[in-house]
C-alpha positions as CSV (number, residue, x, y, z in Angstrom):
1,X,93.5,149.3,96.6
2,X,91.4,152.4,95.8
3,X,90.5,154.4,98.8
4,X,87.6,156.3,97.3
5,X,84.2,155.9,98.9
6,X,82.4,158.4,96.6
7,X,79.6,157.3,94.3
8,X,78.2,159.1,91.3
9,X,74.7,160.3,92.1
10,X,71.9,158.9,90.1
11,X,68.3,159.9,89.7
12,X,66.7,161.1,92.9
13,X,69.9,161.2,94.9
14,X,69.9,161.1,98.7
15,X,72.7,161.2,101.2
16,X,73.2,158.4,103.6
17,X,75.6,158.8,106.5
18,X,77.3,155.8,108.0
19,X,76.8,155.0,111.7
20,X,80.2,156.4,112.4
21,X,79.6,159.5,110.3
22,X,83.0,159.0,108.7
23,X,81.8,158.7,105.1
24,X,78.8,159.9,103.1
25,X,77.4,157.8,100.3
26,X,75.2,159.1,97.5
27,X,72.6,156.7,96.4
28,X,69.8,156.6,93.9
29,X,67.0,154.4,92.6
30,X,67.9,154.2,89.0
31,X,71.0,153.7,86.8
32,X,72.2,156.5,84.7
33,X,71.1,156.5,81.1
34,X,74.7,156.2,79.7
35,X,75.8,153.6,82.2
36,X,76.7,151.1,79.3
37,X,79.1,153.7,77.9
38,X,81.4,153.6,80.9
39,X,84.3,151.0,80.9
40,X,86.0,150.9,84.3
41,X,89.1,149.2,82.9
42,X,89.7,151.9,80.4
43,X,89.6,154.6,83.2
44,X,92.0,152.9,85.6
45,X,95.3,154.7,86.1
46,X,97.6,152.2,87.8
47,X,101.1,153.5,88.5
48,X,102.8,150.1,88.5
49,X,100.4,147.6,86.8
50,X,101.0,143.8,87.3
51,X,101.1,141.4,84.3
52,X,98.6,138.6,84.0
53,X,101.4,136.1,84.8
54,X,102.3,138.1,87.9
55,X,98.7,138.2,89.0
56,X,98.4,134.4,88.6
57,X,101.5,134.0,90.7
58,X,100.0,136.2,93.4
59,X,96.7,134.4,93.3
60,X,98.4,130.9,93.6
61,X,100.7,132.1,96.3
62,X,97.8,133.5,98.3
63,X,96.5,130.0,98.6
64,X,99.8,128.0,98.5
65,X,101.0,128.6,102.0
66,X,100.6,126.4,105.0
67,X,97.3,125.4,103.2
68,X,98.7,122.7,100.9
69,X,100.9,121.3,103.7
70,X,97.9,121.1,106.0
71,X,95.7,119.1,103.6
72,X,96.7,115.7,105.0
73,X,95.4,116.9,108.3
74,X,92.1,117.8,106.6
75,X,91.9,114.4,105.1
76,X,92.6,112.8,108.5
77,X,89.5,114.6,109.7
78,X,87.4,114.0,106.6
79,X,88.5,110.5,105.4
80,X,90.0,109.6,102.0
81,X,86.9,109.4,99.8
82,X,85.1,112.3,101.4
83,X,88.3,114.3,101.4
84,X,88.4,114.2,97.6
85,X,84.8,115.1,97.2
86,X,84.9,117.7,100.0
87,X,88.0,119.4,98.6
88,X,86.5,119.6,95.1
89,X,83.3,121.0,96.6
90,X,85.1,123.7,98.6
91,X,87.3,124.6,95.6
92,X,84.3,124.9,93.3
93,X,82.3,127.0,95.8
94,X,85.3,129.2,96.5
95,X,85.9,129.8,92.8
96,X,82.3,130.7,92.3
97,X,82.4,133.1,95.3
98,X,85.5,134.8,93.7
99,X,83.6,135.2,90.5
100,X,80.7,136.7,92.5
101,X,82.9,139.2,94.3
102,X,84.9,140.4,91.3
103,X,81.9,140.5,88.9
104,X,79.8,142.4,91.5
105,X,82.7,144.9,92.1
106,X,83.1,145.4,88.3
107,X,79.3,146.0,87.9
108,X,79.3,148.4,90.8
109,X,82.2,150.3,89.2
110,X,80.3,150.5,85.9
111,X,77.1,151.6,87.6
112,X,78.8,154.3,89.7
113,X,81.4,155.3,87.1
114,X,84.4,154.4,89.3
115,X,87.5,152.9,87.9
116,X,88.1,150.4,90.7
117,X,86.8,149.4,94.1
118,X,88.5,147.5,96.9
119,X,86.7,144.7,98.9
120,X,85.2,146.9,101.6
121,X,84.5,149.7,99.1
122,X,82.5,147.3,96.9
123,X,80.5,146.3,100.0
124,X,79.8,150.0,100.8
125,X,78.9,150.8,97.2
126,X,76.5,147.8,96.8
127,X,74.7,148.5,100.1
128,X,74.5,152.3,99.4
129,X,72.9,151.6,96.0
130,X,70.9,148.6,97.0
131,X,67.4,148.1,98.4
132,X,66.2,151.0,100.7
133,X,66.4,148.7,103.8
134,X,70.1,148.1,103.5
135,X,71.4,151.5,102.5
136,X,71.9,152.7,106.0
137,X,74.3,149.8,106.6
138,X,76.7,150.9,103.9
139,X,79.2,152.5,106.4
140,X,78.9,149.4,108.6
141,X,79.6,147.1,105.7
142,X,82.7,148.9,104.8
143,X,84.0,148.9,108.3
144,X,83.1,145.3,108.9
145,X,85.0,144.1,105.8
146,X,88.0,146.2,106.6
147,X,88.3,144.9,110.2
148,X,87.6,141.3,109.2
149,X,90.3,141.5,106.6
150,X,92.7,142.9,109.2
151,X,91.8,140.2,111.7
152,X,92.0,137.3,109.2
153,X,95.2,138.5,107.6
154,X,97.0,139.1,110.9
155,X,95.8,135.7,112.3
156,X,97.4,134.2,109.2
157,X,100.7,135.8,110.1
158,X,100.4,134.1,113.5
159,X,99.8,130.8,111.8
160,X,102.9,131.4,109.7
161,X,105.0,132.2,112.8
162,X,103.9,129.0,114.5
163,X,104.5,126.9,111.3
164,X,108.0,128.3,110.7
165,X,108.9,128.0,114.4
166,X,107.6,124.5,114.8
167,X,109.6,123.4,111.8
168,X,112.8,125.0,113.1
169,X,112.1,123.4,116.5
170,X,111.9,119.9,115.1
171,X,114.9,120.2,112.8
172,X,117.4,122.2,114.8
173,X,116.6,120.6,118.2
174,X,117.1,117.2,116.6
175,X,120.3,118.2,114.7
176,X,122.0,120.0,117.6
177,X,120.5,117.9,120.4
178,X,118.9,121.0,121.9
179,X,115.8,121.3,124.1
180,X,114.6,124.7,123.1
181,X,110.9,125.3,123.2
182,X,108.8,126.3,120.2
183,X,108.3,129.7,121.8
184,X,112.0,130.4,121.6
185,X,111.9,129.9,117.8
186,X,108.8,132.1,117.6
187,X,110.9,134.9,119.0
188,X,113.7,134.2,116.5
189,X,111.4,134.0,113.6
190,X,109.7,137.3,114.4
191,X,112.9,139.2,113.9
192,X,113.1,138.0,110.3
193,X,109.4,138.5,109.6
194,X,109.7,142.1,110.9
195,X,112.1,142.8,108.1
196,X,110.2,141.2,105.3
197,X,106.9,142.9,106.2
198,X,108.6,146.3,105.6
199,X,108.2,145.8,101.8
200,X,105.4,148.1,100.8
201,X,104.8,147.8,97.0
202,X,102.9,144.8,95.5
203,X,105.1,144.9,92.4
204,X,108.2,144.3,94.5
205,X,106.6,141.3,96.2
206,X,106.3,139.4,92.9
207,X,109.9,138.0,93.2
208,X,109.1,136.9,96.8
209,X,106.0,135.1,95.6
210,X,107.8,133.5,92.7
211,X,110.5,132.2,94.9
212,X,108.0,131.0,97.5
213,X,105.9,129.2,94.9
214,X,109.0,127.5,93.5
215,X,110.1,126.5,97.0
216,X,106.6,125.1,97.8
217,X,106.7,123.0,94.6
218,X,110.0,121.5,95.5
219,X,108.7,120.8,99.0
220,X,105.6,119.3,97.4
221,X,107.7,117.0,95.2
222,X,110.0,115.8,97.9
223,X,107.1,115.2,100.3
224,X,105.5,113.0,97.6
225,X,108.8,111.2,97.3
226,X,108.7,110.3,101.0
227,X,105.0,109.4,100.7
228,X,105.7,107.0,97.9
229,X,109.1,105.8,99.1
230,X,107.3,102.7,100.3
231,X,104.0,101.2,99.1
232,X,101.1,103.2,100.5
233,X,98.5,101.1,102.3
234,X,94.9,102.2,102.8
235,X,94.4,99.6,105.6
236,X,92.9,101.1,108.7
237,X,92.4,104.5,107.0
238,X,89.0,106.2,107.3
239,X,87.1,106.9,104.1
240,X,84.3,108.9,105.7
241,X,84.4,111.4,108.5
242,X,82.9,111.3,111.9
243,X,80.3,114.0,112.4
244,X,82.4,115.7,115.0
245,X,85.3,116.0,112.6
246,X,83.3,117.4,109.7
247,X,83.6,121.1,110.7
248,X,87.3,120.7,111.2
249,X,87.7,119.3,107.7
250,X,85.8,122.1,106.1
251,X,87.5,124.7,108.2
252,X,91.0,123.6,107.2
253,X,90.0,123.1,103.5
254,X,88.5,126.5,103.2
255,X,91.5,128.1,105.0
256,X,93.9,126.2,102.7
257,X,92.2,127.2,99.4
258,X,91.0,130.7,100.0
259,X,92.9,133.9,99.5
260,X,90.0,136.3,99.1
261,X,91.7,139.3,100.7
262,X,94.2,139.5,97.8
263,X,91.7,139.0,95.0
264,X,90.4,142.6,94.4
265,X,93.7,144.3,95.1
266,X,95.6,142.3,92.5
267,X,92.7,142.5,90.0
268,X,92.6,146.3,90.4
269,X,96.3,146.5,89.6
270,X,96.3,144.3,86.6
271,X,97.6,145.5,83.2
272,X,94.9,143.3,81.5
273,X,92.0,142.9,84.0
274,X,89.8,141.2,81.3
275,X,91.9,138.1,81.8
276,X,90.8,137.7,85.4
277,X,87.3,136.1,85.0
278,X,87.6,134.5,81.6
279,X,86.4,130.8,81.3
280,X,90.1,129.9,80.9
281,X,91.3,132.8,82.9
282,X,93.4,133.6,86.0
283,X,90.8,132.6,88.6
284,X,89.7,129.3,87.1
285,X,93.3,128.2,86.1
286,X,94.7,129.1,89.5
287,X,92.1,127.4,91.6
288,X,91.9,124.3,89.4
289,X,95.7,124.0,89.6
290,X,95.7,124.5,93.4
291,X,92.8,122.0,93.9
292,X,94.7,119.2,92.1
293,X,97.8,119.7,94.2
294,X,95.7,119.8,97.4
295,X,93.8,116.5,96.6
296,X,97.1,114.7,95.8
297,X,98.8,116.0,98.9
298,X,95.9,115.4,101.3
299,X,94.9,112.0,100.0
300,X,98.4,110.4,99.9
301,X,99.7,112.3,103.0
302,X,96.9,110.9,105.2
303,X,97.2,107.5,103.5
304,X,100.9,107.4,104.4
305,X,100.8,108.7,108.0
306,X,97.3,107.9,109.1
307,X,96.3,109.0,112.6
308,X,99.9,110.4,113.2
309,X,99.3,113.0,110.5
310,X,100.4,116.5,111.8
311,X,99.4,120.0,111.0
312,X,101.9,120.1,108.2
313,X,103.0,117.2,106.1
314,X,106.7,118.3,106.4
315,X,106.5,117.8,110.2
316,X,105.9,114.0,109.5
317,X,109.2,113.7,107.5
318,X,112.0,111.8,109.2
319,X,114.3,114.2,111.1
320,X,117.3,111.9,110.8
321,X,117.5,112.3,107.0
322,X,119.3,115.2,105.4
323,X,116.9,115.5,102.5
324,X,113.9,115.5,104.8
325,X,115.5,118.2,107.1
326,X,116.4,120.4,104.1
327,X,112.8,120.0,102.8
328,X,111.4,121.1,106.1
329,X,113.6,124.2,106.2
330,X,112.8,125.0,102.6
331,X,109.1,124.9,103.5
332,X,109.7,127.2,106.4
333,X,111.6,129.6,104.0
334,X,108.7,129.5,101.5
335,X,106.2,130.5,104.1
336,X,108.6,133.1,105.5
337,X,108.7,134.8,102.0
338,X,104.9,134.8,101.9
339,X,104.4,137.0,104.9
340,X,105.1,140.1,102.9
341,X,102.2,139.4,100.5
342,X,99.8,138.6,103.4
343,X,100.9,141.9,105.0
344,X,100.1,144.0,101.9
345,X,96.3,144.0,102.1
346,X,95.8,144.7,105.9
347,X,98.4,147.4,105.7
348,X,96.7,149.1,102.8
349,X,93.5,149.0,104.7
350,X,95.0,150.3,107.9
351,X,96.9,153.0,106.2
352,X,93.8,154.3,104.5
353,X,92.2,154.8,107.9
354,X,95.1,156.5,109.7
355,X,97.5,157.7,107.0
356,X,95.8,161.1,106.5
357,X,96.3,161.8,110.2
358,X,100.1,161.5,110.0
359,X,102.3,164.5,108.8
360,X,104.0,163.7,105.4
361,X,107.5,164.0,106.9
362,X,106.7,161.3,109.4
363,X,104.9,158.8,107.1
364,X,107.9,156.6,106.6
365,X,108.7,156.4,110.3
366,X,105.0,155.7,111.0
367,X,104.9,152.9,108.4
368,X,108.0,151.3,110.0
369,X,106.6,151.5,113.5
370,X,103.1,150.3,112.7
371,X,104.4,147.3,110.7
372,X,106.8,146.4,113.4
373,X,104.2,146.8,116.2
374,X,101.7,144.6,114.5
375,X,104.3,141.8,114.0
376,X,105.1,142.0,117.7
377,X,101.3,141.7,118.6
378,X,101.0,138.6,116.3
379,X,104.1,137.2,118.0
380,X,102.4,137.5,121.3
381,X,99.4,135.6,120.0
382,X,101.6,132.9,118.6
383,X,103.4,132.6,121.9
384,X,100.0,132.1,123.6
385,X,98.9,129.2,121.3
386,X,101.9,127.6,119.7
387,X,99.9,124.7,118.3
388,X,99.6,124.8,114.5
389,X,96.5,122.6,114.2
390,X,94.5,124.7,116.6
391,X,95.3,127.9,114.7
392,X,94.4,126.6,111.2
393,X,91.0,125.3,112.1
394,X,90.0,128.5,113.9
395,X,91.2,130.9,111.2
396,X,89.5,128.8,108.6
397,X,86.2,128.7,110.4
398,X,86.0,132.4,111.4
399,X,87.9,134.5,108.9
400,X,87.7,132.4,105.7
401,X,84.1,131.4,106.0
402,X,83.0,134.9,106.6
403,X,85.1,136.7,104.0
404,X,85.5,134.1,101.2
405,X,82.0,132.6,101.3
406,X,79.3,134.6,103.1
407,X,80.3,138.1,102.0
408,X,80.5,137.6,98.2
409,X,77.1,135.7,98.3
410,X,75.5,138.6,100.3
411,X,76.9,141.3,98.0
412,X,75.7,139.5,94.9
413,X,72.2,139.0,96.4
414,X,72.0,142.7,97.4
415,X,73.2,143.9,94.0
416,X,70.7,141.8,92.1
417,X,67.7,142.5,94.4
418,X,64.8,142.3,93.6
419,X,64.6,141.3,89.9
420,X,68.1,140.1,88.9
421,X,67.9,136.5,89.9
422,X,66.8,134.9,86.6
423,X,64.2,132.3,85.9
424,X,62.3,131.2,89.0
425,X,64.8,133.2,91.0
426,X,67.3,130.3,90.7
427,X,70.3,132.6,91.6
428,X,68.5,133.5,94.9
429,X,68.0,129.8,95.7
430,X,71.6,129.0,94.8
431,X,72.9,131.8,97.0
432,X,70.7,130.6,99.9
433,X,72.2,127.1,99.6
434,X,75.7,128.5,99.5
435,X,75.0,130.8,102.5
436,X,73.8,127.8,104.5
437,X,77.1,126.0,103.8
438,X,79.1,129.0,104.8
439,X,77.0,129.5,108.0
440,X,77.6,125.8,108.9
441,X,81.4,126.3,108.7
442,X,81.3,129.6,110.6
443,X,79.1,128.5,113.5
444,X,79.9,124.8,114.0
445,X,83.5,125.1,113.0
446,X,84.2,128.0,115.3
447,X,82.5,126.2,118.2
448,X,84.7,123.1,117.9
449,X,87.8,125.1,117.2
450,X,87.4,127.2,120.4
451,X,86.6,124.0,122.3
452,X,89.9,122.5,121.1
453,X,91.9,125.6,121.9
454,X,90.5,125.8,125.5
455,X,91.3,122.1,126.0
456,X,94.9,122.5,124.8
457,X,95.9,125.8,126.4
């Protein structure tokens, strides 16, 4: 991720200081005359570029975590028919928001003659060069995105800790006739996660992502085997949601599909970034593939287990069968291998903020200590709320709705303001409708998630 927050001055430049006075942003009212001559892709200097295949693997893995295994729970809340329609809607909206974010970032790079911008830097650049009324919020926008990415990413690590520990609790306690609590397994899992999260280069995380993807596909296939082992009956299954369950459905679905924090970091490190937004490119291929898997898993998982559907489909598999037990452990292993990828983005953000304050000879020790300390904090959070369903709905409603939906829409709107919305300002109307959907998930979903957490603590 590029840490630069400098912008090429345009006509009539002015300096705007962020509220914290940490950065200065040069802004102007007009584009430079030779803006069209600048190609950000040709000016990128990436030390260890990632192939298009590797980028696709990362993009798929950023969504294929506890998400696909939680889709039966989403369908339990949404119903069979609405689950299909709702999942397709969420996937289409998320894909569109990814296109908005990346295209806005690329246009901002071209306008300001910067090779690449991260998520928060894109927000700062767009605000600093946007309408006069929003320029003073450039520093705030950068800080807001950074801290929201930190919170959402670290919450996801807590979700992973709970998932892995719950799986181990069910399998090992049954096999060895133990009565250990889930919290005991959280402590054990944290020790392994602490080692994996010490990997610092995105390129070295590709093998982890590839192995995790392969493991999830095996888990997916075996789960389908158990689902179809006997005839699936739709009797007594809901086809439509109750209104009170609708926010939970969307919260889980958005959490399951989105991986917005990894989008710009992997795009910025691509060897061939033109492949990212092609009609048959990395984004569309990855999200279409994920969506099909999610609908199949969600529909038939809920059809099989009905009201007994748990936070992960693997937790519904019979503990007494060896294949089921091995599948549950393989799912836990796949999620375990994913923690390194989810740690990459927040650590990049955090290190940009504090790395310059640490003497070079102590950087390695500081990295080790910070990574370990954050894992311990997330362990404390997981110990407080060791219920997987509660975590997934909350993270989806708060972090995913804000970052994956509302932020790309806002940045596209600001960048295009006031005359870039097309005929009858149809893009502005479209953005307003999408923002309404994201606001619904954020406000209503968060309310019900917090209510559930309070009732179950």
